[in-house]
N, C-alpha and C positions, 0 to 999 in steps of 0.2 A: 249581519256578519261584522265581526270586529276587525277593524283595519289598524295595523301598526303604522306609525310614521316611519320615515326613512331611517332616522337615528336608532329607533328601537329595533327595527328589523335588522339593521346592519350589526348592532351590538349582539343580538341573539345569534346571528349567523357566525360572526367572527368576534368572540369575546376578547376583551383586552387582557394582556398578560398581567400577572400579579407582580408587583415590585418586590414583595417579600414572600419567601417560601419558608414557612415555619420560623418567622422572625429573622431570617437570613436574607440579605438583599440579593436580588438577581444579578446586579452588577458585580458584587463581590465574588459571586460564584463564577461568573464569566471571566473575571480577572484571574481567579485561581486556575481555571482551565487553561488560560493563556500561559501562566507560569509553568504549567506542566506540559506545554507544547501542543495543546489541542486548540489551535488558532481557529480552524474552520468551525469546530464545535462551539467555541465561544461566540463567534459571530452569529451562528444560527440561533443560539440560545438568546442572544440579545434581540435579534430581529424578529423572532417568532411572534406572529400575529400583530406586529407593529409595522412591519414592512410588507408591501404588496407588489406583486408583478402583474402587469396588465396584459390581457389577451385582447386582440382586436380583429375585426373582420376587414380584410383588404377591400371588399366590395362595397359594403354599406357603412363602415365606420363603427359598427357595434363594438362596445368595449365591456370587458368583464374583469374586475379586480379579484385576484386570488391571493390569499395570505401566504406568506412564507411560514412553513411549519418546521420545527426542529425534530419532533418525534423522539425527544430524549426521555429517559426515565425520570429526569429531574424536573420535567415540565408538567405542571398540573393541567394546563389547558389541552395540550395534545393527548395526555393520558386519559382525560375524561372522554374524549371522542372515541379513542380506541377501546376503552372499557365498555361503552355502550354497544359497540359493534360486537364484541365478544359475548356479552350477556345475551344479545339477541340470537347469536348462533347456538349457544347452549340451550336456552329455553325452547327454541324451536326443535331441538333434538330430543327433548324429554318425552314427548308423547309417543314417539316410535319406540323409545327404550322401555317405557312403562307398559307398552302393549305386548311385549314379548311373553311367551307362555311360562318361562322359567323365572319370572321376576317376583314370585311370591315372597313376601317378607323383606323385599328391598325397598328402602326409603332414602331420600336425600338427606345427608348429614354433613355438618361442618366439623372440621377438626383443626387442631393446632398442636405443634410440637417443635422442639428446637434443641440446640446444643447449649452447654454452659457458656456463660458470658466470656467474651474474649478480651483479654487485656489489650490496651492500645498498641503496645509494642509487638503483639502477636497477630494483629489483624493483617491479612494478606488474601490474595485470590484463592489460596489453598483452602480457606475456610468454606467457600462455596462448593468446591469439589468434595470436601469432607461431608457436608450435610447431604449432598445429592447421593454420595456413595452409601451413606447410612440409610437413606430412604429406599434406595434400590435393594439393599439387603433386607429391609423390612418387607418390601413388596414380594420378595422371593421366598419368604418364610411360608411354609405350608399352612400354618395356623392362621396367618394373615390372609393368604389367598383364598382360603375357604370362606371368608367373609366378603372379600372383594373379588368375587368370581369373575374372571376375565371374559367369560362368554355372555354374561348378563350385566354385572356390575362394572364399575370403573371409578376412577378418581382423577382429579386435577389438583395441582398445588402450585403455589408461588412462594418464592423465598423473599422474606422481608428483612431489612437491616435497620436497627435503631441504635442510636448512640445515647448512652446514659452517663451522667456525671455522679461523682461521689456525693452521697447524701440524698439522691433522688429516691423516692419511694413509689412502689406500684403494688397493686392488688393482683395476686395470682388468681387463676380461675377457681382454685380450690378454697378461696377465701383468705389465704395467708397473705399478710403484708410483708413485702420484701424491701429492705433498705439497702441501697447500693453502697458497697464498701470502697469502690475505686472506679475511675473512668474506664469505660470499655464499650464494646460493641455486642449487641444481642442479635444474632442471626438465627432466624426461626422460620418455620413453614406454616402457611395458612392454606387450607384446601377444603374441598367438598367431595363427597363420595356418594355414589348410588350403591348402597350395600345393605347387608343384613345387619341385625342388631348386634352391637358390641357392648358387653357388660363392663363398662368402665367404672361405674359407680361403686359396685360391691367387689367384684373379683379383679378389677383393674387390668383387664385383658390387654388393652392397648398400651398401657404403661409398661407392662412386663415385656411386650414384644419390642417396644422402642428401646428399652434398656438393653435387650439382647443385640439389637441392631447397632447400638452405639458403644458396645462393649462395656456397659455399665456406667457410662459417663452421664447419661441423662434419662430421666423417667417421668418428667413433668409433661403430661399430655391432657388435652381437652377435646371432648367431642360431644356434640349435641344434635338433636333431631331438628331439622328445618321444617317450619310450617309453610313457607312459601319458597318455591324454587327460585324465583327471581331474586329474592332477598339473599338466599344462601350463596348463589352464584356471584352476585354483586359484592357481597361482603368479603368473599374470598379473593375474587379477581382484582379487587381494587388495590390490593397490596402489590400486584404486579405492575400496575399502571400509575399509581400515585407516587409522588416523590417520597423518599425515605426521610425520617426525622433524624437529622445528623448534627444539628446544633451549631455548626460553623462552616464557613466557606472552605476551609482547609479540609474538613472531613468530606464535604461534597466532592471536592476535587479528587480526593483519595478514592472515594467510592466509584466515581466515574472511571478513573484509571483502572481500577481492579475489576469492574464489571462490564466495561464497554463491549467486550467480545464474548461475554458469558450469557448463556440462556438461563434465566431465572424462573422459567415456567416449564412444567412437564405434565403430560396426560398419559394415563394408562388404562388398560381394559377397553371398555366400549367407548370411552371418551377419546381414544386415540384417533377416532375418525374426525374429530374437531381440532383444528389447529389455527394458529395465527395466520392471517392472510400473507401470502407470498407475492412478491413482485412478479407480474406477468411478463413474459418475453415481449420485447418491443413490438414485434409483429402482431401480437394479440391485444395490445392496449387500445382502448377506445379513445380517440382524440375528440376534444371538445369542438363542437360546431357552432356556428352562428345561430343565435336565437331566432333570427328572422328568415334566413335563406339556407341554413345548414352548411355554409362554407366553412372550411377548416380555419380555426383561429390561429393567428400568429402572435408572437410576443413582441412587446414594444422594445424590450432589451434593457430597460432601466426600471428600478424599483420606485415605488411611491410610498409616502407616509399614510397613516390612517385618515387624516383630514382630506387629502387629495383623493383617496379611494372612496371616501364617503361622498365627495362632490360628484364623482362619476355616477354613483348610485342615485344621488339626489336629482341629477339631470334627467333621469328616467330613460337612459339609453342602455340600461342593463336590468334584467329581471331580478326581483328579490327572491 
């Protein structure tokens, strides 16, 4: 049996935060949040996985360090943990969905679609309401619902935001190389669907439907067949949990201000049965008990740094 030393086990359980998020320093993002009045959010963002609060047993002295988590959309460490939880929920749901008698011809497929690039001066919270409204129109089209049958099929999607500068170039799914003419934001949707075949390659079914839903503003759509369920779910859901690529602390502050209270994830059809975990009522929450005698643990009331938390683990008075 392979045994990890204390340092390795501690690092695997509680990874250190990244100082840079897509070449933008964490401290500069926290400072920008403070400038915008999000003082508590800025402190949580700084302390995430670097500060620990300690639970202890009043009877035997058992101690257990628990990391402070921010659970922000801007935090890659917290996002990775939540992503793994969501992937497990969806993958465990697929067998029951595939066993339904009316699922003939349904396969898991990934898709991507979006709105035209948004100029810096036009970027606002209304952008996210706009793209959700367009997708809801798409879902309600009879031609679309015939492929994404609500009694058998279903879909989930997450809204991603990217910032691009003038002169940047990227390759579209259709092979076309696009050069950015000016600074702006690209707001688009990544998702996966358990649905029937859509002929996007020749008749461009999905493109024409998305064009109708956006009143002719956009028709660039990508969809493909997934070979592995886990891969398709992870590839799509990661855009909900990973930090966006925004290029500067100012843009990250702006994004946090505009999306703080917005839901950037939605599920429809059969996938509506799966959702993000909701906080349980206080009376239903399970309290952590002592590893040795089950006594309810109390908090020391002051936070510790990573080195002090590691020392607690190294003394062997807390399980790995």
